[in-house]
Backbone bond lengths (Angstrom), bond angles and torsions (degrees), N, CA, C in turn:
res aa  C-N    CA-C-N  psi(-1)  N-CA   C-N-CA  omega(-1)  CA-C   N-CA-C  phi
1 X - - - 1.467 - - 1.504 108.27 -
2 X 1.331 116.23 131.05 1.438 118.23 -177.50 1.559 107.72 -148.51
3 X 1.301 113.42 134.65 1.520 121.46 174.89 1.496 107.62 -116.80
4 X 1.354 115.00 119.65 1.491 120.49 178.73 1.529 110.98 -106.52
5 X 1.282 113.77 125.39 1.460 122.96 178.54 1.493 110.34 -156.28
6 X 1.342 121.52 145.70 1.427 123.91 178.13 1.528 110.04 -63.11
7 X 1.313 118.13 -31.60 1.437 123.27 -178.10 1.516 108.72 -91.55
8 X 1.343 117.96 109.31 1.464 122.31 -177.59 1.537 114.46 -61.99
9 X 1.317 116.09 -37.70 1.456 119.93 176.51 1.541 111.44 -64.93
10 X 1.300 114.41 -45.50 1.463 121.10 175.94 1.535 111.27 -58.89
11 X 1.352 116.19 -45.70 1.505 118.79 -179.76 1.510 109.70 -59.45
12 X 1.413 117.43 -42.33 1.415 121.93 -177.14 1.566 109.92 -63.71
13 X 1.344 116.80 -40.09 1.487 122.09 178.51 1.485 108.74 -62.61
14 X 1.341 117.22 -46.17 1.507 118.77 178.09 1.514 113.46 -64.86
15 X 1.358 115.51 -36.18 1.459 118.60 175.76 1.514 111.62 -59.76
16 X 1.326 116.36 -46.04 1.436 121.34 -178.63 1.581 108.38 -64.81
17 X 1.330 118.38 -47.67 1.441 123.70 177.31 1.522 112.25 -54.42
18 X 1.337 114.33 -45.66 1.478 120.12 179.23 1.514 111.24 -62.35
19 X 1.343 117.53 -47.67 1.438 122.23 179.80 1.512 111.44 -57.56
20 X 1.323 115.73 -46.59 1.495 120.66 -178.35 1.533 108.14 -63.85
21 X 1.272 117.52 -43.12 1.448 122.56 -176.27 1.558 110.00 -64.12
22 X 1.300 116.98 -45.11 1.476 121.65 174.23 1.479 114.58 -59.94
23 X 1.378 114.07 -39.86 1.420 119.97 177.87 1.536 111.37 -64.57
24 X 1.366 113.66 -47.02 1.487 117.40 -179.35 1.492 113.92 -59.20
25 X 1.364 114.88 -37.79 1.480 117.13 -177.46 1.542 110.08 -92.28
26 X 1.291 117.96 6.08 1.506 122.72 179.14 1.546 111.27 52.55
27 X 1.312 111.28 54.73 1.491 118.99 -179.07 1.581 115.51 -111.10
28 X 1.299 115.91 -6.15 1.451 119.20 -172.01 1.512 112.06 -55.73
29 X 1.317 118.76 -41.91 1.510 119.44 -178.45 1.492 113.76 -79.76
30 X 1.296 117.25 -12.42 1.467 121.67 -174.67 1.514 110.57 -91.94
31 X 1.340 117.63 -5.84 1.458 121.83 -175.68 1.564 109.26 -114.14
32 X 1.304 116.78 128.94 1.474 119.12 -179.00 1.519 109.09 -94.93
33 X 1.340 119.79 -27.09 1.456 124.69 179.35 1.523 111.15 -157.50
34 X 1.361 115.12 145.50 1.469 118.40 174.98 1.529 109.67 -149.81
35 X 1.324 114.36 144.25 1.472 117.75 176.26 1.524 107.36 -140.69
36 X 1.312 116.99 133.60 1.464 122.36 175.74 1.565 104.69 -115.86
37 X 1.346 116.94 129.34 1.463 121.65 171.34 1.512 106.04 -116.91
38 X 1.362 113.35 131.71 1.454 119.47 179.77 1.515 109.01 -129.92
39 X 1.309 114.67 128.49 1.480 120.11 172.81 1.537 107.62 -123.82
40 X 1.376 113.90 89.10 1.490 115.94 -174.76 1.552 113.28 -68.41
41 X 1.327 119.00 -21.26 1.453 116.49 179.11 1.516 112.58 -70.77
42 X 1.299 117.30 -19.93 1.469 121.68 178.87 1.532 110.14 -117.97
43 X 1.339 118.30 12.62 1.459 122.55 179.88 1.522 111.39 47.65
44 X 1.377 114.26 63.14 1.409 119.34 179.37 1.554 109.93 -130.30
45 X 1.317 115.72 136.29 1.498 122.77 176.77 1.513 109.43 -129.47
46 X 1.278 117.81 127.81 1.491 123.11 171.40 1.511 108.98 -123.36
47 X 1.326 113.02 130.11 1.468 120.24 178.83 1.534 108.19 -130.55
48 X 1.325 115.63 122.38 1.425 120.12 179.81 1.525 109.55 -129.93
49 X 1.326 114.85 127.60 1.491 120.01 -176.51 1.522 109.92 -130.21
50 X 1.311 115.19 132.42 1.484 123.47 174.53 1.529 105.58 -103.30
51 X 1.356 114.69 124.27 1.446 121.16 -178.06 1.536 112.54 -93.99
52 X 1.307 113.26 148.03 1.447 121.54 170.16 1.554 106.70 -73.06
53 X 1.314 117.68 162.75 1.440 121.08 176.89 1.535 110.54 -66.90
54 X 1.288 118.87 131.40 1.482 123.09 -178.86 1.467 109.98 -88.97
55 X 1.363 114.48 164.40 1.432 120.86 178.69 1.550 113.51 -59.56
56 X 1.274 117.21 166.84 1.504 119.93 -179.19 1.521 108.68 -74.44
57 X 1.287 117.33 152.93 1.526 122.43 179.26 1.544 107.03 -64.81
58 X 1.314 114.71 153.39 1.441 122.64 179.09 1.533 109.02 -107.74
59 X 1.296 118.61 126.04 1.438 124.95 -179.39 1.531 111.97 -103.14
60 X 1.332 116.87 161.68 1.439 121.63 -177.93 1.566 111.73 -52.92
61 X 1.368 115.07 -41.91 1.481 116.97 -179.85 1.499 114.98 -63.94
62 X 1.324 117.80 -20.19 1.454 122.58 179.00 1.511 111.96 -69.55
63 X 1.351 117.50 -27.91 1.493 121.61 -169.51 1.504 114.80 -126.98
64 X 1.391 114.06 -1.63 1.472 116.01 -177.63 1.542 107.69 -160.15
65 X 1.381 112.36 162.06 1.468 116.82 173.81 1.539 105.26 -112.30
66 X 1.367 113.93 163.45 1.463 117.89 -178.94 1.506 111.45 -148.20
67 X 1.339 117.07 157.20 1.439 122.27 176.37 1.519 107.71 -155.68
68 X 1.331 115.06 153.34 1.457 121.36 176.24 1.501 109.91 -97.90
69 X 1.376 115.64 134.56 1.449 116.92 -177.16 1.542 105.96 -147.62
70 X 1.341 119.83 112.09 1.421 124.05 -179.53 1.505 114.06 55.51
71 X 1.354 116.63 44.56 1.449 121.34 179.79 1.529 115.82 72.56
72 X 1.348 114.83 10.45 1.461 117.77 177.25 1.510 108.21 -119.33
73 X 1.384 114.34 128.71 1.472 119.21 176.13 1.519 105.07 -82.06
74 X 1.320 115.06 124.29 1.458 122.21 -179.26 1.553 107.52 -112.60
75 X 1.338 113.59 117.60 1.452 121.51 -177.78 1.513 109.77 -109.45
76 X 1.333 117.10 128.95 1.435 122.23 178.61 1.544 106.03 -111.39
77 X 1.316 116.06 119.63 1.507 121.50 -174.90 1.534 109.81 -83.40
78 X 1.341 114.59 129.37 1.420 121.25 177.78 1.582 110.29 -100.17
79 X 1.295 117.72 -24.75 1.434 121.95 -179.17 1.522 107.25 -131.62
80 X 1.322 118.06 96.26 1.462 120.68 -171.09 1.531 113.03 -72.23
81 X 1.353 118.36 -5.16 1.404 119.83 174.19 1.569 111.98 -61.08
82 X 1.314 114.95 -27.83 1.494 122.07 -176.97 1.555 111.20 -99.09
83 X 1.322 119.44 7.58 1.474 119.70 176.52 1.539 112.69 -54.30
84 X 1.317 119.58 -48.50 1.520 119.46 178.73 1.512 110.70 -58.50
85 X 1.306 118.96 -37.42 1.471 122.85 -178.36 1.452 108.61 -68.46
86 X 1.335 119.68 -43.20 1.446 123.06 -179.38 1.523 110.91 -64.20
87 X 1.317 117.64 -46.20 1.427 123.33 175.69 1.503 113.83 -56.80
88 X 1.370 113.76 -47.31 1.495 119.49 -177.83 1.536 108.69 -61.62
89 X 1.375 118.05 -45.74 1.420 120.25 179.16 1.527 113.99 -61.84
90 X 1.322 114.64 -42.99 1.490 118.74 177.69 1.532 112.21 -66.35
91 X 1.311 117.85 -42.49 1.440 120.55 -179.97 1.523 109.96 -61.82
92 X 1.382 117.26 -40.61 1.443 119.28 177.02 1.515 112.25 -63.57
93 X 1.291 119.22 -40.84 1.474 122.91 -178.15 1.503 114.53 -79.30
94 X 1.306 115.79 -40.40 1.486 122.52 -168.13 1.564 111.56 -111.29
95 X 1.286 119.89 -15.47 1.483 120.41 -173.49 1.531 109.85 86.99
96 X 1.302 116.89 145.30 1.440 123.27 -179.03 1.554 114.55 -59.98
97 X 1.346 113.74 -35.17 1.450 119.46 -174.31 1.534 112.57 -67.00
98 X 1.361 115.84 -23.71 1.483 120.66 -175.43 1.518 109.65 -95.30
99 X 1.306 120.24 -3.40 1.444 121.88 -174.20 1.570 107.43 -116.30
100 X 1.340 115.54 123.16 1.495 118.34 174.23 1.511 109.22 -124.31
101 X 1.307 112.03 160.71 1.513 120.00 179.44 1.532 107.50 -129.65
102 X 1.342 118.11 89.99 1.463 121.50 -178.26 1.526 112.66 -60.84
103 X 1.356 117.47 -34.21 1.460 120.66 178.74 1.566 107.69 -152.61
104 X 1.277 117.52 174.39 1.461 119.49 -175.90 1.492 115.69 -61.68
105 X 1.293 119.19 -20.93 1.462 124.50 -177.88 1.512 114.99 -103.54
106 X 1.336 117.12 -3.41 1.422 119.34 -176.88 1.557 113.37 -131.03
107 X 1.311 114.71 140.52 1.471 123.68 176.00 1.496 106.98 -129.95
108 X 1.299 117.68 138.65 1.529 121.21 176.45 1.507 108.61 -127.82
109 X 1.333 112.93 141.76 1.441 122.39 178.15 1.540 108.96 -126.20
110 X 1.290 117.22 120.36 1.435 123.79 177.50 1.545 112.54 -79.48
111 X 1.309 116.62 130.66 1.478 123.08 -179.61 1.579 111.68 43.93
112 X 1.297 115.28 63.92 1.469 118.90 -175.66 1.514 112.01 -70.75
113 X 1.302 114.13 148.44 1.462 121.67 173.95 1.513 112.59 -117.59
114 X 1.318 115.01 -7.46 1.515 122.52 -177.34 1.519 109.69 -76.43
115 X 1.267 115.53 143.94 1.458 124.31 174.80 1.514 107.37 -86.23
116 X 1.376 113.41 92.21 1.469 118.43 -173.90 1.538 114.87 -67.23
117 X 1.334 115.45 -23.04 1.464 118.61 178.91 1.536 112.07 -70.23
118 X 1.310 117.31 -22.07 1.475 122.27 177.73 1.519 113.85 -119.88
119 X 1.310 117.51 25.31 1.495 121.15 -175.13 1.518 108.17 -83.51
120 X 1.356 117.20 107.70 1.433 121.73 176.51 1.523 108.16 -79.91
121 X 1.330 116.02 127.10 1.464 118.80 -178.43 1.553 113.18 -108.12
122 X 1.275 117.84 -16.31 1.439 122.65 177.15 1.482 112.35 -153.01
123 X 1.343 116.78 126.64 1.434 121.54 -179.00 1.570 107.12 -119.56
124 X 1.311 116.14 100.12 1.484 119.97 179.60 1.465 114.30 -55.22
125 X 1.330 118.18 -35.62 1.456 120.40 179.33 1.503 111.56 -62.31
126 X 1.315 120.17 -45.80 1.446 121.44 177.66 1.550 111.52 -62.45
127 X 1.314 116.87 -41.79 1.451 122.00 179.26 1.515 108.74 -61.63
128 X 1.355 118.15 -44.51 1.431 120.16 178.40 1.533 113.92 -59.99
129 X 1.294 114.52 -45.53 1.506 120.53 177.02 1.468 111.27 -60.49
130 X 1.328 118.89 -40.15 1.507 121.40 -179.61 1.555 108.47 -64.95
131 X 1.349 117.13 -38.90 1.433 117.71 179.26 1.472 112.64 -68.87
132 X 1.347 119.04 -36.97 1.443 122.40 179.49 1.536 110.79 -66.92
133 X 1.319 116.86 -42.44 1.448 118.11 173.93 1.532 111.63 -61.47
134 X 1.300 119.61 -39.96 1.421 125.27 174.82 1.553 109.54 -55.76
135 X 1.340 116.78 -49.82 1.430 120.91 179.18 1.533 111.88 -60.83
136 X 1.279 117.88 -46.25 1.491 120.11 178.76 1.485 113.00 -59.68
137 X 1.372 116.48 -43.94 1.435 117.88 179.50 1.546 114.68 -71.59
138 X 1.331 113.76 -18.69 1.528 118.13 175.60 1.549 110.30 -74.45
139 X 1.352 115.73 -34.89 1.437 118.93 -178.38 1.536 114.69 -92.65
140 X 1.292 114.32 -12.32 1.474 120.25 178.16 1.572 106.62 -68.74
141 X 1.361 116.14 138.68 1.457 115.81 176.98 1.526 113.34 -57.61
142 X 1.281 113.00 144.81 1.495 120.76 -179.20 1.519 109.16 -60.67
143 X 1.330 116.38 140.06 1.470 119.73 177.17 1.542 114.58 91.85
144 X 1.303 116.01 -5.71 1.441 119.29 178.39 1.549 108.59 -82.76
145 X 1.302 115.55 97.73 1.475 120.38 -175.75 1.467 116.78 -111.55
146 X 1.344 115.93 -13.04 1.444 121.28 176.16 1.543 106.31 -87.86
147 X 1.368 114.72 112.09 1.459 118.47 -168.53 1.548 107.86 -128.98
148 X 1.328 114.98 137.43 1.425 121.13 171.04 1.560 108.35 -116.65
149 X 1.306 116.03 126.11 1.436 119.57 -174.65 1.564 108.27 -115.43
150 X 1.341 113.96 125.17 1.461 120.30 -179.02 1.567 108.90 -120.80
151 X 1.301 115.67 26.86 1.461 120.10 -177.28 1.538 111.71 -68.72
152 X 1.307 114.10 142.02 1.508 119.81 172.35 1.540 108.54 -164.94
153 X 1.307 112.47 148.50 1.495 120.02 -178.59 1.529 112.14 58.48
154 X 1.309 114.84 -122.84 1.535 120.54 -179.72 1.492 110.36 -96.93
155 X 1.337 119.87 19.83 1.475 121.89 -179.41 1.530 109.88 -119.30
156 X 1.374 115.19 128.43 1.462 121.42 172.96 1.554 104.70 -105.50
157 X 1.343 116.88 121.37 1.450 120.65 -174.61 1.527 109.06 -134.88
158 X 1.316 115.28 116.99 1.461 120.81 -175.93 1.570 109.80 -131.13
159 X 1.318 116.94 134.56 1.437 122.30 171.43 1.523 105.33 -122.65
160 X 1.340 116.89 133.56 1.435 118.45 -173.06 1.538 109.67 -145.43
161 X 1.351 111.77 155.91 1.511 117.18 -179.74 1.547 107.09 -155.27
162 X 1.276 117.33 172.87 1.464 122.42 178.08 1.557 108.46 -96.41
163 X 1.329 117.98 1.16 1.450 123.23 175.65 1.492 109.96 -142.22
164 X 1.313 118.91 175.87 1.497 120.06 -179.55 1.489 108.40 -58.69
165 X 1.354 116.24 130.51 1.461 123.52 -173.81 1.537 108.60 -76.35
166 X 1.310 116.06 121.99 1.466 123.17 179.63 1.552 109.45 -65.81
167 X 1.370 114.54 135.10 1.485 119.14 179.86 1.550 112.91 -55.52
168 X 1.309 117.04 -23.33 1.522 118.36 -177.26 1.568 109.61 -62.51
169 X 1.314 117.48 -19.34 1.486 118.35 -176.34 1.534 110.89 -86.72
170 X 1.266 118.91 -8.96 1.507 120.71 177.57 1.501 110.27 -59.19
171 X 1.323 119.41 -38.73 1.462 120.84 -177.10 1.509 108.62 -66.28
172 X 1.320 119.47 -46.21 1.467 120.64 175.64 1.475 113.81 -60.83
173 X 1.350 117.03 -40.65 1.482 121.57 176.50 1.474 109.85 -56.45
174 X 1.337 119.61 -51.89 1.417 124.22 178.36 1.544 115.39 -60.30
175 X 1.349 115.67 -35.81 1.442 122.17 174.64 1.533 112.75 -60.66
176 X 1.351 113.74 -48.32 1.461 118.82 -178.80 1.550 108.62 -65.82
177 X 1.301 117.32 -40.83 1.493 119.18 177.70 1.481 110.24 -58.47
178 X 1.307 120.34 -48.10 1.482 124.40 -177.63 1.525 108.20 -65.94
179 X 1.295 120.94 -41.63 1.453 123.39 179.00 1.508 111.45 -59.20
180 X 1.348 117.31 -44.87 1.489 119.82 178.58 1.526 109.78 -70.59
181 X 1.315 118.44 -43.32 1.489 120.33 -179.88 1.507 112.55 -56.56
182 X 1.306 117.31 -35.61 1.476 122.00 -177.63 1.555 115.15 -87.67
183 X 1.327 115.66 4.26 1.469 117.89 177.82 1.455 109.41 -84.99
């Protein structure tokens, strides 16, 4: 973890803020490298994070069993920790009106169109990325709304400012990305 800024005291403050934010969001073990570059004289913030590999996605069959009966998909929950995820996935695919929950261990879907054999209900990789974006936006100076996002794969890369970002900063942005990628 590294914070780069011409102002050593400011860099130390951002380092502390970043460490506390990562600790609050329980992200320390999920990140293999991170660099923050701040240029307060030109209102520029660059945050680049390299993620560790996330856990495998969880599918419906991992936490529940299911069967079709008279045009109704009947799901029996084996691990109720994932009930909200199952409901969210089914609501998204089938609509709330077609999904009922008669009791805490059963969910029913009328005339389902969803492929239940391949229904992903939890993607740890997406959740990890959401948390990392949250962390970066927490440490980013307030009012920085002009953002350039170059994230891909296991890298989260954001450059932000409170005004239109000058093209001259693209080189520095790419340098920081490559530096973190190669760590």
